[in-house]
N, CA, C and O atoms as a printed pandas DataFrame, in Angstrom:
     atom_number atom_name residue_name chain_id  residue_number  x_coord  y_coord  z_coord
0              1         N          UNK        A               1 -178.008   83.179 -225.244
1              2        CA          UNK        A               1 -177.640   82.698 -223.935
2              3         C          UNK        A               1 -177.242   81.232 -224.017
3              4         O          UNK        A               1 -177.648   80.490 -224.911
4              5         N          UNK        A               2 -176.431   80.856 -223.046
5              6        CA          UNK        A               2 -175.976   79.477 -222.937
6              7         C          UNK        A               2 -175.720   79.191 -221.468
7              8         O          UNK        A               2 -175.825   80.088 -220.631
8              9         N          UNK        A               3 -175.392   77.976 -221.157
9             10        CA          UNK        A               3 -175.011   77.618 -219.801
10            11         C          UNK        A               3 -173.517   77.353 -219.781
11            12         O          UNK        A               3 -172.929   76.963 -220.790
12            13         N          UNK        A               4 -172.902   77.569 -218.613
13            14        CA          UNK        A               4 -171.476   77.338 -218.442
14            15         C          UNK        A               4 -171.240   76.521 -217.180
15            16         O          UNK        A               4 -172.020   76.575 -216.229
16            17         N          UNK        A               5 -170.163   75.772 -217.192
17            18        CA          UNK        A               5 -169.719   75.033 -216.015
18            19         C          UNK        A               5 -168.710   75.918 -215.304
19            20         O          UNK        A               5 -167.803   76.466 -215.931
20            21         N          UNK        A               6 -168.868   76.056 -214.001
21            22        CA          UNK        A               6 -168.020   76.956 -213.219
22            23         C          UNK        A               6 -167.014   76.184 -212.364
23            24         O          UNK        A               6 -166.976   74.954 -212.383
24            25         N          UNK        A               7 -166.206   76.931 -211.619
25            26        CA          UNK        A               7 -165.064   76.356 -210.914
26            27         C          UNK        A               7 -165.387   75.260 -209.908
27            28         O          UNK        A               7 -164.507   74.456 -209.598
28            29         N          UNK        A               8 -166.601   75.190 -209.386
29            30        CA          UNK        A               8 -166.871   74.127 -208.417
30            31         C          UNK        A               8 -166.801   72.735 -209.049
31            32         O          UNK        A               8 -166.703   71.740 -208.330
32            33         N          UNK        A               9 -166.848   72.650 -210.361
33            34        CA          UNK        A               9 -166.699   71.351 -211.033
34            35         C          UNK        A               9 -165.257   70.847 -210.949
35            36         O          UNK        A               9 -165.011   69.643 -211.027
36            37         N          UNK        A              10 -164.322   71.756 -210.792
37            38        CA          UNK        A              10 -162.902   71.374 -210.750
38            39         C          UNK        A              10 -162.666   70.403 -209.594
39            40         O          UNK        A              10 -163.053   70.664 -208.455
40            41         N          UNK        A              11 -162.035   69.298 -209.906
41            42        CA          UNK        A              11 -161.698   68.222 -208.977
42            43         C          UNK        A              11 -162.910   67.449 -208.471
43            44         O          UNK        A              11 -162.780   66.636 -207.556
44            45         N          UNK        A              12 -164.092   67.689 -209.053
45            46        CA          UNK        A              12 -165.291   66.900 -208.753
46            47         C          UNK        A              12 -165.641   66.076 -209.981
47            48         O          UNK        A              12 -165.586   64.847 -209.961
48            49         N          UNK        A              13 -166.001   66.770 -211.044
49            50        CA          UNK        A              13 -166.320   66.177 -212.343
50            51         C          UNK        A              13 -167.426   65.121 -212.247
51            52         O          UNK        A              13 -167.290   64.010 -212.758
52            53         N          UNK        A              14 -168.521   65.494 -211.583
53            54        CA          UNK        A              14 -169.717   64.651 -211.622
54            55         C          UNK        A              14 -170.251   64.717 -213.052
55            56         O          UNK        A              14 -170.148   65.759 -213.699
56            57         N          UNK        A              15 -170.803   63.651 -213.539
57            58        CA          UNK        A              15 -171.269   63.644 -214.931
58            59         C          UNK        A              15 -172.772   63.393 -215.048
59            60         O          UNK        A              15 -173.250   62.993 -216.110
60            61         N          UNK        A              16 -173.503   63.618 -213.993
61            62        CA          UNK        A              16 -174.958   63.472 -214.028
62            63         C          UNK        A              16 -175.560   64.390 -215.100
63            64         O          UNK        A              16 -176.537   64.032 -215.758
64            65         N          UNK        A              17 -174.972   65.563 -215.264
65            66        CA          UNK        A              17 -175.430   66.552 -216.241
66            67         C          UNK        A              17 -175.273   66.044 -217.671
67            68         O          UNK        A              17 -176.114   66.310 -218.530
68            69         N          UNK        A              18 -174.216   65.329 -217.910
69            70        CA          UNK        A              18 -173.919   64.811 -219.249
70            71         C          UNK        A              18 -175.013   63.844 -219.689
71            72         O          UNK        A              18 -175.443   63.843 -220.842
72            73         N          UNK        A              19 -175.443   63.038 -218.757
73            74        CA          UNK        A              19 -176.430   61.993 -219.053
74            75         C          UNK        A              19 -177.765   62.556 -219.548
75            76         O          UNK        A              19 -178.458   61.898 -220.325
76            77         N          UNK        A              20 -178.132   63.758 -219.111
77            78        CA          UNK        A              20 -179.437   64.316 -219.487
78            79         C          UNK        A              20 -179.371   65.308 -220.643
79            80         O          UNK        A              20 -180.414   65.750 -221.124
80            81         N          UNK        A              21 -178.197   65.664 -221.091
81            82        CA          UNK        A              21 -178.050   66.668 -222.147
82            83         C          UNK        A              21 -178.579   66.135 -223.481
83            84         O          UNK        A              21 -178.088   65.123 -223.980
84            85         N          UNK        A              22 -179.586   66.814 -224.063
85            86        CA          UNK        A              22 -180.154   66.313 -225.312
86            87         C          UNK        A              22 -179.295   66.568 -226.551
87            88         O          UNK        A              22 -179.551   65.997 -227.611
88            89         N          UNK        A              23 -178.279   67.421 -226.422
89            90        CA          UNK        A              23 -177.460   67.752 -227.597
90            91         C          UNK        A              23 -175.980   67.392 -227.429
91            92         O          UNK        A              23 -175.159   67.757 -228.271
92            93         N          UNK        A              24 -175.636   66.685 -226.357
93            94        CA          UNK        A              24 -174.254   66.227 -226.133
94            95         C          UNK        A              24 -173.237   67.364 -226.266
95            96         O          UNK        A              24 -172.279   67.258 -227.032
96            97         N          UNK        A              25 -173.449   68.448 -225.517
97            98        CA          UNK        A              25 -172.561   69.613 -225.635
98            99         C          UNK        A              25 -171.523   69.704 -224.528
99           100         O          UNK        A              25 -170.910   70.756 -224.346
100          101         N          UNK        A              26 -171.311   68.613 -223.778
101          102        CA          UNK        A              26 -170.299   68.612 -222.717
102          103         C          UNK        A              26 -168.974   68.070 -223.239
103          104         O          UNK        A              26 -168.932   67.175 -224.082
104          105         N          UNK        A              27 -167.897   68.639 -222.712
105          106        CA          UNK        A              27 -166.544   68.232 -223.086
106          107         C          UNK        A              27 -165.764   67.989 -221.802
107          108         O          UNK        A              27 -165.968   68.660 -220.790
108          109         N          UNK        A              28 -164.854   67.000 -221.872
109          110        CA          UNK        A              28 -164.212   66.500 -220.662
110          111         C          UNK        A              28 -162.724   66.790 -220.604
111          112         O          UNK        A              28 -161.945   66.395 -221.472
112          113         N          UNK        A              29 -162.363   67.498 -219.540
113          114        CA          UNK        A              29 -160.962   67.721 -219.241
114          115         C          UNK        A              29 -160.492   66.751 -218.176
115          116         O          UNK        A              29 -161.262   65.927 -217.682
116          117         N          UNK        A              30 -159.242   66.855 -217.835
117          118        CA          UNK        A              30 -158.658   65.967 -216.826
118          119         C          UNK        A              30 -159.386   66.072 -215.485
119          120         O          UNK        A              30 -159.608   65.058 -214.825
120          121         N          UNK        A              31 -159.763   67.296 -215.074
121          122        CA          UNK        A              31 -160.415   67.435 -213.775
122          123         C          UNK        A              31 -161.656   68.328 -213.783
123          124         O          UNK        A              31 -162.056   68.839 -212.737
124          125         N          UNK        A              32 -162.264   68.517 -214.952
125          126        CA          UNK        A              32 -163.454   69.364 -215.050
126          127         C          UNK        A              32 -164.191   69.086 -216.353
127          128         O          UNK        A              32 -163.616   68.555 -217.303
128          129         N          UNK        A              33 -165.463   69.449 -216.387
129          130        CA          UNK        A              33 -166.267   69.416 -217.605
130          131         C          UNK        A              33 -166.537   70.847 -218.041
131          132         O          UNK        A              33 -166.498   71.765 -217.221
132          133         N          UNK        A              34 -166.810   71.044 -219.316
133          134        CA          UNK        A              34 -167.250   72.340 -219.833
134          135         C          UNK        A              34 -168.380   72.116 -220.824
135          136         O          UNK        A              34 -168.587   71.005 -221.313
136          137         N          UNK        A              35 -169.105   73.187 -221.112
137          138        CA          UNK        A              35 -170.194   73.166 -222.089
138          139         C          UNK        A              35 -169.762   73.996 -223.291
139          140         O          UNK        A              35 -169.261   75.110 -223.142
140          141         N          UNK        A              36 -169.959   73.445 -224.473
141          142        CA          UNK        A              36 -169.643   74.226 -225.685
142          143         C          UNK        A              36 -170.788   75.214 -225.904
143          144         O          UNK        A              36 -171.919   74.798 -226.155
144          145         N          UNK        A              37 -170.512   76.516 -225.814
145          146        CA          UNK        A              37 -171.586   77.508 -225.910
146          147         C          UNK        A              37 -172.282   77.565 -227.264
147          148         O          UNK        A              37 -173.427   78.010 -227.343
148          149         N          UNK        A              38 -171.625   77.130 -228.318
149          150        CA          UNK        A              38 -172.259   77.140 -229.640
150          151         C          UNK        A              38 -173.159   75.931 -229.858
151          152         O          UNK        A              38 -173.946   75.906 -230.805
152          153         N          UNK        A              39 -173.050   74.931 -228.991
153          154        CA          UNK        A              39 -173.852   73.721 -229.112
154          155         C          UNK        A              39 -174.996   73.669 -228.101
155          156         O          UNK        A              39 -175.998   72.991 -228.329
156          157         N          UNK        A              40 -174.849   74.378 -226.993
157          158        CA          UNK        A              40 -175.867   74.403 -225.945
158          159         C          UNK        A              40 -177.133   75.063 -226.483
159          160         O          UNK        A              40 -177.073   76.122 -227.108
160          161         N          UNK        A              41 -178.277   74.429 -226.235
161          162        CA          UNK        A              41 -179.549   74.980 -226.717
162          163         C          UNK        A              41 -180.304   75.715 -225.612
163          164         O          UNK        A              41 -181.472   76.062 -225.786
164          165         N          UNK        A              42 -179.653   75.951 -224.490
165          166        CA          UNK        A              42 -180.211   76.736 -223.400
166          167         C          UNK        A              42 -181.465   76.097 -222.801
167          168         O          UNK        A              42 -182.378   76.801 -222.369
168          169         N          UNK        A              43 -181.508   74.773 -222.778
169          170        CA          UNK        A              43 -182.691   74.097 -222.240
170          171         C          UNK        A              43 -182.668   74.039 -220.718
171          172         O          UNK        A              43 -183.723   74.030 -220.083
172          173         N          UNK        A              44 -181.471   73.999 -220.124
173          174        CA          UNK        A              44 -181.334   74.017 -218.679
174          175         C          UNK        A              44 -181.557   72.700 -217.963
175          176         O          UNK        A              44 -181.549   72.678 -216.732
176          177         N          UNK        A              45 -181.753   71.606 -218.672
177          178        CA          UNK        A              45 -182.014   70.336 -217.990
178          179         C          UNK        A              45 -180.799   69.855 -217.179
179          180         O          UNK        A              45 -180.950   69.063 -216.250
180          181         N          UNK        A              46 -179.625   70.324 -217.524
181          182        CA          UNK        A              46 -178.414   69.911 -216.817
182          183         C          UNK        A              46 -178.278   70.561 -215.439
183          184         O          UNK        A              46 -177.659   69.989 -214.541
184          185         N          UNK        A              47 -178.849   71.743 -215.271
185          186        CA          UNK        A              47 -178.648   72.526 -214.048
186          187         C          UNK        A              47 -179.077   71.764 -212.791
187          188         O          UNK        A              47 -178.264   71.634 -211.876
188          189         N          UNK        A              48 -180.297   71.260 -212.696
189          190        CA          UNK        A              48 -180.686   70.561 -211.466
190          191         C          UNK        A              48 -180.013   69.204 -211.279
191          192         O          UNK        A              48 -180.053   68.644 -210.184
192          193         N          UNK        A              49 -179.401   68.672 -212.323
193          194        CA          UNK        A              49 -178.742   67.367 -212.235
194          195         C          UNK        A              49 -177.330   67.446 -211.668
195          196         O          UNK        A              49 -176.773   66.421 -211.273
196          197         N          UNK        A              50 -176.744   68.624 -211.618
197          198        CA          UNK        A              50 -175.355   68.786 -211.169
198          199         C          UNK        A              50 -175.265   68.753 -209.644
199          200         O          UNK        A              50 -175.716   69.692 -208.988
200          201         N          UNK        A              51 -174.693   67.691 -209.064
201          202        CA          UNK        A              51 -174.557   67.608 -207.608
202          203         C          UNK        A              51 -173.682   68.714 -207.024
203          204         O          UNK        A              51 -173.814   69.052 -205.848
204          205         N          UNK        A              52 -172.796   69.276 -207.832
205          206        CA          UNK        A              52 -171.899   70.335 -207.357
206          207         C          UNK        A              52 -172.505   71.729 -207.535
207          208         O          UNK        A              52 -171.905   72.726 -207.134
208          209         N          UNK        A              53 -173.695   71.793 -208.136
209          210        CA          UNK        A              53 -174.338   73.085 -208.418
210          211         C          UNK        A              53 -173.349   74.026 -209.103
211          212         O          UNK        A              53 -173.193   75.183 -208.710
212          213         N          UNK        A              54 -172.684   73.502 -210.139
213          214        CA          UNK        A              54 -171.623   74.233 -210.837
214          215         C          UNK        A              54 -172.040   74.741 -212.207
215          216         O          UNK        A              54 -171.200   75.265 -212.939
216          217         N          UNK        A              55 -173.304   74.606 -212.578
217          218        CA          UNK        A              55 -173.757   75.030 -213.909
218          219         C          UNK        A              55 -174.699   76.218 -213.769
219          220         O          UNK        A              55 -175.680   76.172 -213.026
220          221         N          UNK        A              56 -174.377   77.290 -214.503
221          222        CA          UNK        A              56 -175.158   78.517 -214.446
222          223         C          UNK        A              56 -175.356   79.082 -215.844
223          224         O          UNK        A              56 -174.588   78.798 -216.763
224          225         N          UNK        A              57 -176.395   79.881 -215.984
225          226        CA          UNK        A              57 -176.570   80.645 -217.208
226          227         C          UNK        A              57 -175.394   81.595 -217.338
227          228         O          UNK        A              57 -174.888   82.094 -216.333
228          229         N          UNK        A              58 -174.953   81.853 -218.564
229          230        CA          UNK        A              58 -173.824   82.776 -218.739
230          231         C          UNK        A              58 -174.189   84.200 -218.311
231          232         O          UNK        A              58 -173.303   85.037 -218.144
232          233         N          UNK        A              59 -175.475   84.483 -218.133
233          234        CA          UNK        A              59 -175.914   85.802 -217.683
234          235         C          UNK        A              59 -175.936   85.913 -216.156
235          236         O          UNK        A              59 -176.098   87.009 -215.621
236          237         N          UNK        A              60 -175.778   84.804 -215.460
237          238        CA          UNK        A              60 -175.812   84.782 -214.002
238          239         C          UNK        A              60 -174.469   85.264 -213.444
239          240         O          UNK        A              60 -173.420   84.870 -213.954
240          241         N          UNK        A              61 -174.481   86.107 -212.408
241          242        CA          UNK        A              61 -173.221   86.562 -211.799
242          243         C          UNK        A              61 -172.335   85.422 -211.298
243          244         O          UNK        A              61 -171.117   85.578 -211.211
244          245         N          UNK        A              62 -172.940   84.273 -210.967
245          246        CA          UNK        A              62 -172.167   83.105 -210.516
246          247         C          UNK        A              62 -171.300   82.517 -211.625
247          248         O          UNK        A              62 -170.390   81.734 -211.351
248          249         N          UNK        A              63 -171.575   82.885 -212.862
249          250        CA          UNK        A              63 -170.839   82.324 -213.998
250          251         C          UNK        A              63 -169.447   82.942 -214.144
251          252         O          UNK        A              63 -168.725   82.588 -215.077
252          253         N          UNK        A              64 -169.066   83.814 -213.290
253          254        CA          UNK        A              64 -167.776   84.522 -213.294
254          255         C          UNK        A              64 -167.491   85.173 -214.645
255          256         O          UNK        A              64 -167.926   84.662 -215.677
256          257         N          UNK        A              65 -166.792   86.256 -214.654
257          258        CA          UNK        A              65 -166.566   86.986 -215.910
258          259         C          UNK        A              65 -165.901   86.174 -217.015
259          260         O          UNK        A              65 -166.146   86.429 -218.194
260          261         N          UNK        A              66 -165.086   85.227 -216.669
261          262        CA          UNK        A              66 -164.375   84.459 -217.695
262          263         C          UNK        A              66 -164.971   83.063 -217.906
263          264         O          UNK        A              66 -164.393   82.263 -218.641
264          265         N          UNK        A              67 -166.089   82.757 -217.292
265          266        CA          UNK        A              67 -166.685   81.425 -217.400
266          267         C          UNK        A              67 -167.020   81.028 -218.824
267          268         O          UNK        A              67 -166.703   79.918 -219.254
268          269         N          UNK        A              68 -167.657   81.924 -219.557
269          270        CA          UNK        A              68 -168.025   81.630 -220.934
270          271         C          UNK        A              68 -166.781   81.442 -221.793
271          272         O          UNK        A              68 -166.720   80.523 -222.609
272          273         N          UNK        A              69 -165.808   82.293 -221.613
273          274        CA          UNK        A              69 -164.565   82.206 -222.388
274          275         C          UNK        A              69 -163.838   80.886 -222.110
275          276         O          UNK        A              69 -163.364   80.229 -223.037
276          277         N          UNK        A              70 -163.751   80.507 -220.846
277          278        CA          UNK        A              70 -163.070   79.261 -220.478
278          279         C          UNK        A              70 -163.814   78.053 -221.045
279          280         O          UNK        A              70 -163.186   77.128 -221.561
280          281         N          UNK        A              71 -165.143   78.053 -220.955
281          282        CA          UNK        A              71 -165.921   76.942 -221.496
282          283         C          UNK        A              71 -165.706   76.828 -222.999
283          284         O          UNK        A              71 -165.517   75.727 -223.515
284          285         N          UNK        A              72 -165.733   77.948 -223.702
285          286        CA          UNK        A              72 -165.539   77.943 -225.151
286          287         C          UNK        A              72 -164.132   77.434 -225.511
287          288         O          UNK        A              72 -163.978   76.589 -226.393
288          289         N          UNK        A              73 -163.134   77.946 -224.832
289          290        CA          UNK        A              73 -161.743   77.572 -225.119
290          291         C          UNK        A              73 -161.521   76.074 -224.936
291          292         O          UNK        A              73 -160.989   75.409 -225.824
292          293         N          UNK        A              74 -161.929   75.547 -223.785
293          294        CA          UNK        A              74 -161.661   74.140 -223.508
294          295         C          UNK        A              74 -162.568   73.190 -224.291
295          296         O          UNK        A              74 -162.160   72.073 -224.608
296          297         N          UNK        A              75 -163.783   73.618 -224.605
297          298        CA          UNK        A              75 -164.664   72.765 -225.421
298          299         C          UNK        A              75 -164.068   72.520 -226.798
299          300         O          UNK        A              75 -164.311   71.481 -227.412
300          301         N          UNK        A              76 -163.287   73.479 -227.278
301          302        CA          UNK        A              76 -162.636   73.300 -228.577
302          303         C          UNK        A              76 -161.386   72.412 -228.492
303          304         O          UNK        A              76 -160.863   71.982 -229.520
304          305         N          UNK        A              77 -160.912   72.139 -227.286
305          306        CA          UNK        A              77 -159.683   71.364 -227.102
306          307         C          UNK        A              77 -159.912   69.966 -226.525
307          308         O          UNK        A              77 -159.131   69.050 -226.780
308          309         N          UNK        A              78 -160.969   69.809 -225.759
309          310        CA          UNK        A              78 -161.206   68.558 -225.044
310          311         C          UNK        A              78 -162.169   67.650 -225.802
311          312         O          UNK        A              78 -162.934   68.126 -226.641
312          313         N          UNK        A              79 -162.141   66.336 -225.513
313          314        CA          UNK        A              79 -163.066   65.399 -226.173
314          315         C          UNK        A              79 -164.489   65.529 -225.649
315          316         O          UNK        A              79 -164.716   65.875 -224.490
316          317         N          UNK        A              80 -165.426   65.245 -226.521
317          318        CA          UNK        A              80 -166.839   65.243 -226.179
318          319         C          UNK        A              80 -167.125   64.068 -225.254
319          320         O          UNK        A              80 -166.572   62.983 -225.431
320          321         N          UNK        A              81 -167.983   64.284 -224.276
321          322        CA          UNK        A              81 -168.414   63.217 -223.379
322          323         C          UNK        A              81 -169.932   63.114 -223.502
323          324         O          UNK        A              81 -170.635   64.123 -223.434
324          325         N          UNK        A              82 -170.434   61.893 -223.683
325          326        CA          UNK        A              82 -171.861   61.724 -223.926
326          327         C          UNK        A              82 -172.547   60.790 -222.931
327          328         O          UNK        A              82 -173.754   60.563 -223.027
328          329         N          UNK        A              83 -171.794   60.251 -221.983
329          330        CA          UNK        A              83 -172.387   59.343 -221.010
330          331         C          UNK        A              83 -171.843   59.560 -219.625
331          332         O          UNK        A              83 -170.805   60.195 -219.439
332          333         N          UNK        A              84 -172.544   59.031 -218.664
333          334        CA          UNK        A              84 -172.157   59.184 -217.263
334          335         C          UNK        A              84 -170.956   58.311 -216.932
335          336         O          UNK        A              84 -170.855   57.165 -217.370
336          337         N          UNK        A              85 -170.050   58.882 -216.147
337          338        CA          UNK        A              85 -168.871   58.182 -215.628
338          339         C          UNK        A              85 -168.799   58.455 -214.127
339          340         O          UNK        A              85 -169.464   59.367 -213.637
340          341         N          UNK        A              86 -168.017   57.694 -213.406
341          342        CA          UNK        A              86 -167.855   57.986 -211.973
342          343         C          UNK        A              86 -167.159   59.337 -211.786
343          344         O          UNK        A              86 -166.337   59.732 -212.613
344          345         N          UNK        A              87 -167.488   60.050 -210.694
345          346        CA          UNK        A              87 -166.798   61.316 -210.421
346          347         C          UNK        A              87 -165.354   61.046 -210.009
347          348         O          UNK        A              87 -164.954   59.897 -209.815
348          349         N          UNK        A              88 -164.591   62.105 -209.880
349          350        CA          UNK        A              88 -163.212   61.959 -209.414
350          351         C          UNK        A              88 -163.221   61.415 -207.984
351          352         O          UNK        A              88 -164.189   61.636 -207.257
352          353         N          UNK        A              89 -162.169   60.711 -207.565
353          354        CA          UNK        A              89 -162.158   60.024 -206.264
354          355         C          UNK        A              89 -162.481   60.908 -205.059
355          356         O          UNK        A              89 -163.165   60.449 -204.144
356          357         N          UNK        A              90 -162.022   62.142 -205.024
357          358        CA          UNK        A              90 -162.260   63.025 -203.881
358          359         C          UNK        A              90 -163.370   64.041 -204.149
359          360         O          UNK        A              90 -163.409   65.096 -203.516
360          361         N          UNK        A              91 -164.269   63.732 -205.079
361          362        CA          UNK        A              91 -165.305   64.687 -205.491
362          363         C          UNK        A              91 -166.130   65.200 -204.319
363          364         O          UNK        A              91 -166.366   66.403 -204.210
364          365         N          UNK        A              92 -166.564   64.319 -203.458
365          366        CA          UNK        A              92 -167.408   64.763 -202.344
366          367         C          UNK        A              92 -166.651   65.699 -201.401
367          368         O          UNK        A              92 -167.229   66.641 -200.859
368          369         N          UNK        A              93 -165.380   65.441 -201.213
369          370        CA          UNK        A              93 -164.554   66.306 -200.360
370          371         C          UNK        A              93 -164.293   67.653 -201.034
371          372         O          UNK        A              93 -164.251   68.682 -200.359
372          373         N          UNK        A              94 -164.119   67.657 -202.347
373          374        CA          UNK        A              94 -163.810   68.876 -203.096
374          375         C          UNK        A              94 -165.049   69.734 -203.379
375          376         O          UNK        A              94 -164.934   70.940 -203.602
376          377         N          UNK        A              95 -166.209   69.123 -203.369
377          378        CA          UNK        A              95 -167.447   69.839 -203.681
378          379         C          UNK        A              95 -167.666   70.968 -202.682
379          380         O          UNK        A              95 -167.745   70.738 -201.475
380          381         N          UNK        A              96 -167.761   72.177 -203.195
381          382        CA          UNK        A              96 -168.009   73.347 -202.355
382          383         C          UNK        A              96 -166.766   74.077 -201.884
383          384         O          UNK        A              96 -166.866   75.167 -201.321
384          385         N          UNK        A              97 -165.604   73.496 -202.104
385          386        CA          UNK        A              97 -164.368   74.166 -201.687
386          387         C          UNK        A              97 -164.128   75.364 -202.593
387          388         O          UNK        A              97 -164.171   75.235 -203.817
388          389         N          UNK        A              98 -163.880   76.507 -202.014
389          390        CA          UNK        A              98 -163.645   77.737 -202.769
390          391         C          UNK        A              98 -162.191   77.815 -203.232
391          392         O          UNK        A              98 -161.317   77.147 -202.680
392          393         N          UNK        A              99 -161.945   78.631 -204.242
393          394        CA          UNK        A              99 -160.580   78.898 -204.697
394          395         C          UNK        A              99 -159.947   77.803 -205.520
395          396         O          UNK        A              99 -158.725   77.654 -205.501
396          397         N          UNK        A             100 -160.741   77.026 -206.246
397          398        CA          UNK        A             100 -160.185   75.924 -207.041
398          399         C          UNK        A             100 -159.785   76.352 -208.447
399          400         O          UNK        A             100 -159.196   75.560 -209.183
400          401         N          UNK        A             101 -160.085   77.563 -208.828
401          402        CA          UNK        A             101 -159.859   78.001 -210.207
402          403         C          UNK        A             101 -158.422   77.789 -210.673
403          404         O          UNK        A             101 -158.195   77.392 -211.816
404          405         N          UNK        A             102 -157.464   78.048 -209.811
405          406        CA          UNK        A             102 -156.056   77.887 -210.177
406          407         C          UNK        A             102 -155.672   76.417 -210.346
407          408         O          UNK        A             102 -154.603   76.117 -210.878
408          409         N          UNK        A             103 -156.522   75.505 -209.904
409          410        CA          UNK        A             103 -156.240   74.077 -209.981
410          411         C          UNK        A             103 -156.815   73.421 -211.234
411          412         O          UNK        A             103 -156.690   72.209 -211.415
412          413         N          UNK        A             104 -157.439   74.210 -212.093
413          414        CA          UNK        A             104 -157.976   73.678 -213.347
414          415         C          UNK        A             104 -156.842   73.163 -214.218
415          416         O          UNK        A             104 -155.894   73.891 -214.511
416          417         N          UNK        A             105 -156.942   71.913 -214.627
417          418        CA          UNK        A             105 -155.958   71.342 -215.541
418          419         C          UNK        A             105 -156.407   71.626 -216.972
419          420         O          UNK        A             105 -157.558   71.360 -217.320
420          421         N          UNK        A             106 -155.517   72.161 -217.804
421          422        CA          UNK        A             106 -155.882   72.393 -219.198
422          423         C          UNK        A             106 -155.823   71.122 -220.053
423          424         O          UNK        A             106 -156.142   71.151 -221.241
424          425         N          UNK        A             107 -155.415   70.020 -219.443
425          426        CA          UNK        A             107 -155.266   68.762 -220.172
426          427         C          UNK        A             107 -156.615   68.116 -220.449
427          428         O          UNK        A             107 -157.519   68.181 -219.615
428          429         N          UNK        A             108 -156.754   67.496 -221.610
429          430        CA          UNK        A             108 -157.992   66.763 -221.892
430          431         C          UNK        A             108 -158.057   65.505 -221.037
431          432         O          UNK        A             108 -157.046   65.066 -220.489
432          433         N          UNK        A             109 -159.241   64.930 -220.926
433          434        CA          UNK        A             109 -159.395   63.667 -220.226
434          435         C          UNK        A             109 -158.595   62.604 -220.957
435          436         O          UNK        A             109 -158.523   62.596 -222.186
436          437         N          UNK        A             110 -158.002   61.719 -220.194
437          438        CA          UNK        A             110 -157.285   60.599 -220.800
438          439         C          UNK        A             110 -158.295   59.561 -221.236
439          440         O          UNK        A             110 -159.308   59.353 -220.569
440          441         N          UNK        A             111 -158.027   58.917 -222.336
441          442        CA          UNK        A             111 -158.918   57.874 -222.852
442          443         C          UNK        A             111 -159.058   56.767 -221.824
443          444         O          UNK        A             111 -158.067   56.209 -221.355
444          445         N          UNK        A             112 -160.306   56.455 -221.479
445          446        CA          UNK        A             112 -160.559   55.360 -220.551
446          447         C          UNK        A             112 -160.363   55.732 -219.096
447          448         O          UNK        A             112 -160.530   54.878 -218.225
448          449         N          UNK        A             113 -160.013   56.979 -218.801
449          450        CA          UNK        A             113 -159.789   57.421 -217.432
450          451         C          UNK        A             113 -160.705   58.590 -217.158
451          452         O          UNK        A             113 -160.874   59.457 -218.016
452          453         N          UNK        A             114 -161.303   58.633 -215.973
453          454        CA          UNK        A             114 -162.145   59.767 -215.614
454          455         C          UNK        A             114 -161.417   60.697 -214.692
455          456         O          UNK        A             114 -161.971   61.716 -214.280
């Protein structure tokens, strides 16, 4: 088992979860974070830290059928993030909005930009 970041992270990208991860298994895209499933130790400390409530066990129905696959794919493409950064500018407005999956950017985070 592992944890996955789900669509509510899209256009929010809070990084409170990154700060508490003991194994630095988060990876940063332009508008979302993902967890590398081969690096996650299933400790769950990130779950209560996520203001968007976007992190679930891969066995949870909330993890969507493709959640694990998407996290694995993008973790192999995006840079590792190991510290807290400010969320995206409209994060509070975007938090909880349904139907953001199509808005996921496949681009990695730009260096020095959140």
